[in-house]
C-alpha positions, 0 to 999 in steps of 0.5 A: 469481493474485497481484495488487498493489493500490497505494494512492495518495493525496496525502500532505499530505491523509493527514498533515492527518487528525487521529488521530481521523479516521485511526483511523476510517479504519484501522478501516474498512479493517481490517475489509476486511483482516479479511474477506480474511484469513478468505477466505485472500485477503490476503497482505502489506499495508503502510502506507508511511511518509512520502516525506520519510523515503524514499531513492532509490537510482539510477544506474550501479554501486553507485548513488547514494542520494538523499533521497526520491522525485522523482516529479512527481505530486500523489499518492504510493504510501502503501500496498499489498496483495497479494491472491490472486484468480482474476481481475483483476475480483475483484481490482478488487472488493477495490479497490472495497471499499477505495475505499468506505472511503477514497473519496479514494484511488486504487488501481492493480491489477497482476498480480504475475508473480513472488511469493516469500514469505518470513519474516514481518517483525518490527518493529525499533527500528533507524533 
């Protein structure tokens, strides 16, 4: 069974970290990622860019593109992991590992009811 582990944090807090603080956190998180890869449990994972650079598509028909997400929340979705686990308890255990590395983050664990694997993403210079 696949589960999404959604990582929430206060974007202002994350953006206030020094390069050294951010690198130290990423080192810890990548150790967990490496373990999950060895266990063949990790699917796609991503750190999302700032909500300041995001747009939202909403409305009828083709929709209207508006700047940024408009959520009335203190925390923003800043990243996600897709993990392959036999139970939600096993996925929650992985989220606990992530939280030990980043104790101020909030992790939401959800079952994925449809997963369509695709081609790997390649970085592009297009903006």
